[in-house]
Each structure stands twice: as C-alpha cells, then as structure tokens.
Gaussian input, Z-matrix of N, CA and C with variables (Angstrom, degrees):
# hf/3-21g

backbone

0 1
 N
 C     1     B1
 C     2     B2     1     A1
 N     3     B3     2     A2     1     D1
 C     4     B4     3     A3     2     D2
 C     5     B5     4     A4     3     D3
 N     6     B6     5     A5     4     D4
 C     7     B7     6     A6     5     D5
 C     8     B8     7     A7     6     D6
 N     9     B9     8     A8     7     D7
 C    10    B10     9     A9     8     D8
 C    11    B11    10    A10     9     D9
 N    12    B12    11    A11    10    D10
 C    13    B13    12    A12    11    D11
 C    14    B14    13    A13    12    D12
 N    15    B15    14    A14    13    D13
 C    16    B16    15    A15    14    D14
 C    17    B17    16    A16    15    D15
 N    18    B18    17    A17    16    D16
 C    19    B19    18    A18    17    D17
 C    20    B20    19    A19    18    D18
 N    21    B21    20    A20    19    D19
 C    22    B22    21    A21    20    D20
 C    23    B23    22    A22    21    D21
 N    24    B24    23    A23    22    D22
 C    25    B25    24    A24    23    D23
 C    26    B26    25    A25    24    D24
 N    27    B27    26    A26    25    D25
 C    28    B28    27    A27    26    D26
 C    29    B29    28    A28    27    D27
 N    30    B30    29    A29    28    D28
 C    31    B31    30    A30    29    D29
 C    32    B32    31    A31    30    D30
 N    33    B33    32    A32    31    D31
 C    34    B34    33    A33    32    D32
 C    35    B35    34    A34    33    D33
 N    36    B36    35    A35    34    D34
 C    37    B37    36    A36    35    D35
 C    38    B38    37    A37    36    D36
 N    39    B39    38    A38    37    D37
 C    40    B40    39    A39    38    D38
 C    41    B41    40    A40    39    D39
 N    42    B42    41    A41    40    D40
 C    43    B43    42    A42    41    D41
 C    44    B44    43    A43    42    D42
 N    45    B45    44    A44    43    D43
 C    46    B46    45    A45    44    D44
 C    47    B47    46    A46    45    D45
 N    48    B48    47    A47    46    D46
 C    49    B49    48    A48    47    D47
 C    50    B50    49    A49    48    D48
 N    51    B51    50    A50    49    D49
 C    52    B52    51    A51    50    D50
 C    53    B53    52    A52    51    D51
 N    54    B54    53    A53    52    D52
 C    55    B55    54    A54    53    D53
 C    56    B56    55    A55    54    D54
 N    57    B57    56    A56    55    D55
 C    58    B58    57    A57    56    D56
 C    59    B59    58    A58    57    D57
 N    60    B60    59    A59    58    D58
 C    61    B61    60    A60    59    D59
 C    62    B62    61    A61    60    D60
 N    63    B63    62    A62    61    D61
 C    64    B64    63    A63    62    D62
 C    65    B65    64    A64    63    D63
 N    66    B66    65    A65    64    D64
 C    67    B67    66    A66    65    D65
 C    68    B68    67    A67    66    D66
 N    69    B69    68    A68    67    D67
 C    70    B70    69    A69    68    D68
 C    71    B71    70    A70    69    D69
 N    72    B72    71    A71    70    D70
 C    73    B73    72    A72    71    D71
 C    74    B74    73    A73    72    D72
 N    75    B75    74    A74    73    D73
 C    76    B76    75    A75    74    D74
 C    77    B77    76    A76    75    D75
 N    78    B78    77    A77    76    D76
 C    79    B79    78    A78    77    D77
 C    80    B80    79    A79    78    D78
 N    81    B81    80    A80    79    D79
 C    82    B82    81    A81    80    D80
 C    83    B83    82    A82    81    D81
 N    84    B84    83    A83    82    D82
 C    85    B85    84    A84    83    D83
 C    86    B86    85    A85    84    D84
 N    87    B87    86    A86    85    D85
 C    88    B88    87    A87    86    D86
 C    89    B89    88    A88    87    D87
 N    90    B90    89    A89    88    D88
 C    91    B91    90    A90    89    D89
 C    92    B92    91    A91    90    D90
 N    93    B93    92    A92    91    D91
 C    94    B94    93    A93    92    D92
 C    95    B95    94    A94    93    D93
 N    96    B96    95    A95    94    D94
 C    97    B97    96    A96    95    D95
 C    98    B98    97    A97    96    D96
 N    99    B99    98    A98    97    D97
 C   100   B100    99    A99    98    D98
 C   101   B101   100   A100    99    D99
 N   102   B102   101   A101   100   D100
 C   103   B103   102   A102   101   D101
 C   104   B104   103   A103   102   D102
 N   105   B105   104   A104   103   D103
 C   106   B106   105   A105   104   D104
 C   107   B107   106   A106   105   D105
 N   108   B108   107   A107   106   D106
 C   109   B109   108   A108   107   D107
 C   110   B110   109   A109   108   D108
 N   111   B111   110   A110   109   D109
 C   112   B112   111   A111   110   D110
 C   113   B113   112   A112   111   D111
 N   114   B114   113   A113   112   D112
 C   115   B115   114   A114   113   D113
 C   116   B116   115   A115   114   D114
 N   117   B117   116   A116   115   D115
 C   118   B118   117   A117   116   D116
 C   119   B119   118   A118   117   D117
 N   120   B120   119   A119   118   D118
 C   121   B121   120   A120   119   D119
 C   122   B122   121   A121   120   D120
 N   123   B123   122   A122   121   D121
 C   124   B124   123   A123   122   D122
 C   125   B125   124   A124   123   D123
 N   126   B126   125   A125   124   D124
 C   127   B127   126   A126   125   D125
 C   128   B128   127   A127   126   D126
 N   129   B129   128   A128   127   D127
 C   130   B130   129   A129   128   D128
 C   131   B131   130   A130   129   D129
 N   132   B132   131   A131   130   D130
 C   133   B133   132   A132   131   D131
 C   134   B134   133   A133   132   D132
 N   135   B135   134   A134   133   D133
 C   136   B136   135   A135   134   D134
 C   137   B137   136   A136   135   D135
 N   138   B138   137   A137   136   D136
 C   139   B139   138   A138   137   D137
 C   140   B140   139   A139   138   D138
 N   141   B141   140   A140   139   D139
 C   142   B142   141   A141   140   D140
 C   143   B143   142   A142   141   D141
 N   144   B144   143   A143   142   D142
 C   145   B145   144   A144   143   D143
 C   146   B146   145   A145   144   D144
 N   147   B147   146   A146   145   D145
 C   148   B148   147   A147   146   D146
 C   149   B149   148   A148   147   D147
 N   150   B150   149   A149   148   D148
 C   151   B151   150   A150   149   D149
 C   152   B152   151   A151   150   D150
 N   153   B153   152   A152   151   D151
 C   154   B154   153   A153   152   D152
 C   155   B155   154   A154   153   D153
 N   156   B156   155   A155   154   D154
 C   157   B157   156   A156   155   D155
 C   158   B158   157   A157   156   D156
 N   159   B159   158   A158   157   D157
 C   160   B160   159   A159   158   D158
 C   161   B161   160   A160   159   D159
 N   162   B162   161   A161   160   D160
 C   163   B163   162   A162   161   D161
 C   164   B164   163   A163   162   D162
 N   165   B165   164   A164   163   D163
 C   166   B166   165   A165   164   D164
 C   167   B167   166   A166   165   D165
 N   168   B168   167   A167   166   D166
 C   169   B169   168   A168   167   D167
 C   170   B170   169   A169   168   D168
 N   171   B171   170   A170   169   D169
 C   172   B172   171   A171   170   D170
 C   173   B173   172   A172   171   D171
 N   174   B174   173   A173   172   D172
 C   175   B175   174   A174   173   D173
 C   176   B176   175   A175   174   D174
 N   177   B177   176   A176   175   D175
 C   178   B178   177   A177   176   D176
 C   179   B179   178   A178   177   D177
 N   180   B180   179   A179   178   D178
 C   181   B181   180   A180   179   D179
 C   182   B182   181   A181   180   D180
 N   183   B183   182   A182   181   D181
 C   184   B184   183   A183   182   D182
 C   185   B185   184   A184   183   D183
 N   186   B186   185   A185   184   D184
 C   187   B187   186   A186   185   D185
 C   188   B188   187   A187   186   D186
 N   189   B189   188   A188   187   D187
 C   190   B190   189   A189   188   D188
 C   191   B191   190   A190   189   D189
 N   192   B192   191   A191   190   D190
 C   193   B193   192   A192   191   D191
 C   194   B194   193   A193   192   D192
 N   195   B195   194   A194   193   D193
 C   196   B196   195   A195   194   D194
 C   197   B197   196   A196   195   D195
 N   198   B198   197   A197   196   D196
 C   199   B199   198   A198   197   D197
 C   200   B200   199   A199   198   D198
 N   201   B201   200   A200   199   D199
 C   202   B202   201   A201   200   D200
 C   203   B203   202   A202   201   D201
 N   204   B204   203   A203   202   D202
 C   205   B205   204   A204   203   D203
 C   206   B206   205   A205   204   D204
 N   207   B207   206   A206   205   D205
 C   208   B208   207   A207   206   D206
 C   209   B209   208   A208   207   D207
 N   210   B210   209   A209   208   D208
 C   211   B211   210   A210   209   D209
 C   212   B212   211   A211   210   D210
 N   213   B213   212   A212   211   D211
 C   214   B214   213   A213   212   D212
 C   215   B215   214   A214   213   D213
 N   216   B216   215   A215   214   D214
 C   217   B217   216   A216   215   D215
 C   218   B218   217   A217   216   D216
 N   219   B219   218   A218   217   D217
 C   220   B220   219   A219   218   D218
 C   221   B221   220   A220   219   D219
 N   222   B222   221   A221   220   D220
 C   223   B223   222   A222   221   D221
 C   224   B224   223   A223   222   D222
 N   225   B225   224   A224   223   D223
 C   226   B226   225   A225   224   D224
 C   227   B227   226   A226   225   D225
 N   228   B228   227   A227   226   D226
 C   229   B229   228   A228   227   D227
 C   230   B230   229   A229   228   D228
 N   231   B231   230   A230   229   D229
 C   232   B232   231   A231   230   D230
 C   233   B233   232   A232   231   D231
 N   234   B234   233   A233   232   D232
 C   235   B235   234   A234   233   D233
 C   236   B236   235   A235   234   D234
 N   237   B237   236   A236   235   D235
 C   238   B238   237   A237   236   D236
 C   239   B239   238   A238   237   D237
 N   240   B240   239   A239   238   D238
 C   241   B241   240   A240   239   D239
 C   242   B242   241   A241   240   D240
 N   243   B243   242   A242   241   D241
 C   244   B244   243   A243   242   D242
 C   245   B245   244   A244   243   D243
 N   246   B246   245   A245   244   D244
 C   247   B247   246   A246   245   D245
 C   248   B248   247   A247   246   D246

   B1=1.4557
   B2=1.5309
   B3=1.3083
   B4=1.4646
   B5=1.5235
   B6=1.3128
   B7=1.4585
   B8=1.5293
   B9=1.3198
   B10=1.4694
   B11=1.5202
   B12=1.3366
   B13=1.4615
   B14=1.5266
   B15=1.3233
   B16=1.4661
   B17=1.5261
   B18=1.3178
   B19=1.4668
   B20=1.5238
   B21=1.3233
   B22=1.4649
   B23=1.5286
   B24=1.3270
   B25=1.4620
   B26=1.5322
   B27=1.3281
   B28=1.4685
   B29=1.5265
   B30=1.3123
   B31=1.4651
   B32=1.5250
   B33=1.3172
   B34=1.4628
   B35=1.5321
   B36=1.3269
   B37=1.4670
   B38=1.5277
   B39=1.3191
   B40=1.4693
   B41=1.5203
   B42=1.3259
   B43=1.4612
   B44=1.5223
   B45=1.3271
   B46=1.4592
   B47=1.5244
   B48=1.3205
   B49=1.4633
   B50=1.5266
   B51=1.3350
   B52=1.4574
   B53=1.5333
   B54=1.3108
   B55=1.4657
   B56=1.5268
   B57=1.3255
   B58=1.4672
   B59=1.5277
   B60=1.3201
   B61=1.4633
   B62=1.5260
   B63=1.3169
   B64=1.4625
   B65=1.5316
   B66=1.3332
   B67=1.4682
   B68=1.5284
   B69=1.3217
   B70=1.4642
   B71=1.5292
   B72=1.3227
   B73=1.4649
   B74=1.5232
   B75=1.3064
   B76=1.4606
   B77=1.5206
   B78=1.3331
   B79=1.4622
   B80=1.5295
   B81=1.3259
   B82=1.4632
   B83=1.5272
   B84=1.3115
   B85=1.4608
   B86=1.5231
   B87=1.3029
   B88=1.4541
   B89=1.5198
   B90=1.3234
   B91=1.4731
   B92=1.5213
   B93=1.3253
   B94=1.4634
   B95=1.5192
   B96=1.3403
   B97=1.4513
   B98=1.5184
   B99=1.3131
   B100=1.4535
   B101=1.5187
   B102=1.3346
   B103=1.4578
   B104=1.5214
   B105=1.3345
   B106=1.4552
   B107=1.5142
   B108=1.3190
   B109=1.4485
   B110=1.5081
   B111=1.3176
   B112=1.4583
   B113=1.5167
   B114=1.3173
   B115=1.4522
   B116=1.5159
   B117=1.3164
   B118=1.4568
   B119=1.5211
   B120=1.3250
   B121=1.4589
   B122=1.5264
   B123=1.3157
   B124=1.4595
   B125=1.5298
   B126=1.3372
   B127=1.4598
   B128=1.5240
   B129=1.3268
   B130=1.4608
   B131=1.5214
   B132=1.3305
   B133=1.4620
   B134=1.5284
   B135=1.3313
   B136=1.4678
   B137=1.5205
   B138=1.3325
   B139=1.4608
   B140=1.5329
   B141=1.3178
   B142=1.4628
   B143=1.5261
   B144=1.3281
   B145=1.4688
   B146=1.5282
   B147=1.3447
   B148=1.4631
   B149=1.5227
   B150=1.3317
   B151=1.4654
   B152=1.5269
   B153=1.3202
   B154=1.4539
   B155=1.5242
   B156=1.3307
   B157=1.4574
   B158=1.5279
   B159=1.3396
   B160=1.4646
   B161=1.5211
   B162=1.3165
   B163=1.4621
   B164=1.5255
   B165=1.3338
   B166=1.4630
   B167=1.5201
   B168=1.3270
   B169=1.4611
   B170=1.5280
   B171=1.3173
   B172=1.4704
   B173=1.5261
   B174=1.3299
   B175=1.4633
   B176=1.5319
   B177=1.3093
   B178=1.4620
   B179=1.5233
   B180=1.3099
   B181=1.4608
   B182=1.5179
   B183=1.2893
   B184=1.4608
   B185=1.5177
   B186=1.3193
   B187=1.4587
   B188=1.5124
   B189=1.3190
   B190=1.4616
   B191=1.5289
   B192=1.3093
   B193=1.4623
   B194=1.5262
   B195=1.3306
   B196=1.4717
   B197=1.5266
   B198=1.3325
   B199=1.4608
   B200=1.5250
   B201=1.3046
   B202=1.4671
   B203=1.5201
   B204=1.3183
   B205=1.4663
   B206=1.5275
   B207=1.3239
   B208=1.4542
   B209=1.5180
   B210=1.3322
   B211=1.4638
   B212=1.5271
   B213=1.3215
   B214=1.4656
   B215=1.5218
   B216=1.3154
   B217=1.4640
   B218=1.5190
   B219=1.3318
   B220=1.4562
   B221=1.5262
   B222=1.3133
   B223=1.4667
   B224=1.5327
   B225=1.3131
   B226=1.4709
   B227=1.5305
   B228=1.3331
   B229=1.4628
   B230=1.5080
   B231=1.3417
   B232=1.4677
   B233=1.5224
   B234=1.3179
   B235=1.4573
   B236=1.5285
   B237=1.3190
   B238=1.4646
   B239=1.5072
   B240=1.3151
   B241=1.4636
   B242=1.5171
   B243=1.2965
   B244=1.4646
   B245=1.5278
   B246=1.3214
   B247=1.4791
   B248=1.5059
   A1=107.51
   A2=114.88
   A3=119.57
   A4=110.22
   A5=115.09
   A6=121.39
   A7=110.95
   A8=116.71
   A9=121.80
   A10=110.53
   A11=117.12
   A12=120.88
   A13=111.51
   A14=115.93
   A15=120.19
   A16=110.60
   A17=117.45
   A18=120.61
   A19=110.92
   A20=117.12
   A21=120.81
   A22=110.87
   A23=116.03
   A24=120.43
   A25=110.43
   A26=116.71
   A27=120.22
   A28=111.15
   A29=116.64
   A30=120.45
   A31=110.61
   A32=117.37
   A33=121.24
   A34=111.15
   A35=115.15
   A36=118.83
   A37=110.64
   A38=116.72
   A39=120.84
   A40=110.84
   A41=116.97
   A42=120.76
   A43=112.18
   A44=117.69
   A45=121.26
   A46=113.46
   A47=117.61
   A48=121.44
   A49=111.22
   A50=115.05
   A51=119.28
   A52=109.53
   A53=115.96
   A54=121.28
   A55=112.30
   A56=117.15
   A57=120.28
   A58=111.12
   A59=117.42
   A60=119.86
   A61=111.22
   A62=116.98
   A63=120.32
   A64=109.94
   A65=116.84
   A66=120.33
   A67=110.78
   A68=117.53
   A69=121.05
   A70=110.87
   A71=115.98
   A72=119.25
   A73=110.76
   A74=116.77
   A75=120.62
   A76=111.07
   A77=116.81
   A78=119.89
   A79=112.13
   A80=117.54
   A81=120.41
   A82=111.43
   A83=115.83
   A84=120.54
   A85=113.05
   A86=117.62
   A87=122.34
   A88=109.23
   A89=117.09
   A90=120.41
   A91=113.72
   A92=117.61
   A93=119.09
   A94=112.83
   A95=118.04
   A96=121.20
   A97=108.46
   A98=115.86
   A99=119.51
   A100=109.60
   A101=114.88
   A102=119.60
   A103=109.98
   A104=115.91
   A105=120.46
   A106=108.10
   A107=116.40
   A108=120.60
   A109=113.26
   A110=118.15
   A111=121.15
   A112=111.82
   A113=114.97
   A114=121.88
   A115=106.17
   A116=116.27
   A117=120.79
   A118=110.47
   A119=115.56
   A120=120.71
   A121=108.97
   A122=115.96
   A123=120.04
   A124=110.44
   A125=117.03
   A126=121.40
   A127=110.72
   A128=116.54
   A129=121.25
   A130=110.56
   A131=116.63
   A132=119.89
   A133=111.06
   A134=117.03
   A135=120.03
   A136=111.10
   A137=117.02
   A138=121.14
   A139=110.13
   A140=117.48
   A141=121.04
   A142=111.10
   A143=116.57
   A144=120.18
   A145=110.85
   A146=116.41
   A147=120.93
   A148=111.26
   A149=116.31
   A150=119.96
   A151=111.26
   A152=115.91
   A153=120.00
   A154=110.14
   A155=116.61
   A156=120.79
   A157=111.07
   A158=116.99
   A159=120.43
   A160=110.99
   A161=115.96
   A162=120.02
   A163=110.76
   A164=115.88
   A165=119.99
   A166=112.82
   A167=117.79
   A168=121.18
   A169=111.78
   A170=117.20
   A171=123.35
   A172=113.34
   A173=117.36
   A174=120.84
   A175=111.70
   A176=116.48
   A177=119.37
   A178=110.02
   A179=114.71
   A180=119.63
   A181=107.83
   A182=115.15
   A183=120.08
   A184=109.59
   A185=115.20
   A186=121.58
   A187=109.40
   A188=115.18
   A189=118.78
   A190=108.39
   A191=115.47
   A192=120.41
   A193=110.23
   A194=116.57
   A195=120.48
   A196=111.19
   A197=116.88
   A198=120.67
   A199=110.90
   A200=116.35
   A201=120.52
   A202=110.91
   A203=116.97
   A204=120.25
   A205=110.74
   A206=117.46
   A207=121.21
   A208=111.53
   A209=116.99
   A210=120.57
   A211=111.21
   A212=116.83
   A213=120.54
   A214=110.53
   A215=117.12
   A216=120.65
   A217=111.19
   A218=117.48
   A219=120.92
   A220=110.62
   A221=117.07
   A222=120.35
   A223=111.22
   A224=116.25
   A225=119.82
   A226=109.58
   A227=117.79
   A228=121.32
   A229=111.17
   A230=115.70
   A231=121.27
   A232=111.12
   A233=116.78
   A234=121.53
   A235=113.15
   A236=116.37
   A237=120.41
   A238=114.43
   A239=117.08
   A240=121.68
   A241=109.46
   A242=117.25
   A243=121.43
   A244=109.35
   A245=115.15
   A246=118.23
   A247=110.28
   D1=134.13
   D2=179.56
   D3=-83.67
   D4=167.19
   D5=177.41
   D6=-58.49
   D7=-45.53
   D8=179.96
   D9=-61.60
   D10=-44.27
   D11=179.06
   D12=-62.75
   D13=-40.11
   D14=178.95
   D15=-63.87
   D16=-43.28
   D17=178.39
   D18=-62.33
   D19=-42.57
   D20=179.18
   D21=-63.55
   D22=-41.50
   D23=179.76
   D24=-63.43
   D25=-44.31
   D26=177.37
   D27=-63.10
   D28=-42.61
   D29=179.61
   D30=-60.49
   D31=-45.00
   D32=178.73
   D33=-63.60
   D34=-40.48
   D35=179.26
   D36=-62.57
   D37=-44.89
   D38=-179.79
   D39=-63.38
   D40=-40.51
   D41=179.95
   D42=-61.05
   D43=-29.88
   D44=-176.96
   D45=-100.93
   D46=-8.20
   D47=-175.19
   D48=-75.44
   D49=151.07
   D50=174.90
   D51=-80.14
   D52=174.11
   D53=-174.72
   D54=-57.86
   D55=-43.62
   D56=-177.26
   D57=-63.28
   D58=-42.34
   D59=-179.96
   D60=-65.24
   D61=-39.97
   D62=178.16
   D63=-62.65
   D64=-44.56
   D65=179.79
   D66=-65.24
   D67=-38.33
   D68=177.51
   D69=-62.58
   D70=-44.92
   D71=179.13
   D72=-64.38
   D73=-41.72
   D74=179.77
   D75=-60.99
   D76=-35.88
   D77=-179.55
   D78=-65.23
   D79=-21.64
   D80=175.84
   D81=-68.28
   D82=-31.14
   D83=-175.36
   D84=-101.24
   D85=-23.07
   D86=-179.16
   D87=-128.72
   D88=85.48
   D89=-176.17
   D90=-57.48
   D91=-25.22
   D92=179.94
   D93=-75.55
   D94=-12.75
   D95=176.88
   D96=-71.99
   D97=122.67
   D98=-177.84
   D99=-101.39
   D100=130.29
   D101=174.37
   D102=-104.90
   D103=-9.66
   D104=175.47
   D105=-152.06
   D106=169.99
   D107=-179.74
   D108=-93.04
   D109=7.34
   D110=-174.47
   D111=-95.32
   D112=135.20
   D113=172.65
   D114=-125.66
   D115=121.06
   D116=-176.47
   D117=-97.48
   D118=139.96
   D119=175.85
   D120=-72.61
   D121=164.13
   D122=178.74
   D123=-63.00
   D124=-34.54
   D125=178.10
   D126=-62.17
   D127=-45.47
   D128=179.29
   D129=-65.84
   D130=-43.02
   D131=178.65
   D132=-61.02
   D133=-40.82
   D134=178.36
   D135=-63.97
   D136=-41.34
   D137=178.17
   D138=-62.80
   D139=-43.10
   D140=178.97
   D141=-64.91
   D142=-39.46
   D143=177.47
   D144=-63.33
   D145=-43.72
   D146=178.30
   D147=-60.44
   D148=-47.53
   D149=-179.44
   D150=-63.42
   D151=-39.22
   D152=178.53
   D153=-62.94
   D154=-45.65
   D155=179.17
   D156=-62.00
   D157=-42.69
   D158=177.95
   D159=-61.43
   D160=-42.41
   D161=179.59
   D162=-64.10
   D163=-45.83
   D164=-176.45
   D165=-68.40
   D166=-24.98
   D167=-179.84
   D168=-102.87
   D169=13.02
   D170=178.33
   D171=59.32
   D172=28.09
   D173=178.27
   D174=-93.24
   D175=-9.24
   D176=-178.70
   D177=-89.48
   D178=154.66
   D179=175.66
   D180=-102.41
   D181=137.91
   D182=-178.80
   D183=-103.60
   D184=149.74
   D185=178.37
   D186=-111.25
   D187=152.00
   D188=175.42
   D189=-74.02
   D190=164.99
   D191=178.31
   D192=-59.98
   D193=-38.26
   D194=-179.63
   D195=-65.02
   D196=-42.43
   D197=178.15
   D198=-63.67
   D199=-42.85
   D200=178.82
   D201=-62.89
   D202=-45.34
   D203=179.49
   D204=-63.39
   D205=-36.88
   D206=177.33
   D207=-61.51
   D208=-44.24
   D209=178.18
   D210=-65.19
   D211=-39.71
   D212=178.30
   D213=-63.34
   D214=-45.46
   D215=179.79
   D216=-63.72
   D217=-37.90
   D218=177.48
   D219=-63.55
   D220=-43.61
   D221=178.19
   D222=-65.09
   D223=-39.57
   D224=178.41
   D225=-62.29
   D226=-40.94
   D227=177.17
   D228=-61.14
   D229=-46.40
   D230=179.68
   D231=-59.56
   D232=-33.76
   D233=-178.16
   D234=-93.48
   D235=7.23
   D236=178.98
   D237=71.35
   D238=29.57
   D239=-178.98
   D240=-115.93
   D241=64.19
   D242=-179.02
   D243=-60.00
   D244=142.31
   D245=177.92
   D246=-103.74

C-alpha cells in the first residue's frame, strides 16, 4: 500500500466512523485530549494487563452472576451499605 492509498483509506474510515471511534483515534495523536476523566496508575494498568492476558489465555476463572452478586452483597454489608 502506498502512502497516498493509506491516507485515502484513513480519510474514508474517519468519514464513516462514529463519534467514539473518531475520539479514540484522535487520542492516539493528541495525548492531552481526554475522552474520560480517569487516569490509571501504572499499578492498576499492570493489574488490568495481567487480567486481560489471563482472560485471553483461558487462565482466569469465571464466576456466575449469582456468585458475583453474592460477593458484592457481602462487601456492601461489610461497608454498611445494605441493599
């Protein structure tokens, strides 16, 4: 693919992209452009990368919705947030 062809392909993609995709692409070129108010620490990013890798390689264990809700309710109780 030539440089001109690549530019045309990107231009066509941008013309058809929805708002979120355009903002995501812009964030690649302008790091100061914020699409959300969240800033993650390197520790959090590493944890997310690890979990993603575990999920993608089937090394993670999944919980049912009922198990997840049970853990959430237990934490809410511990924190005094009865539902």
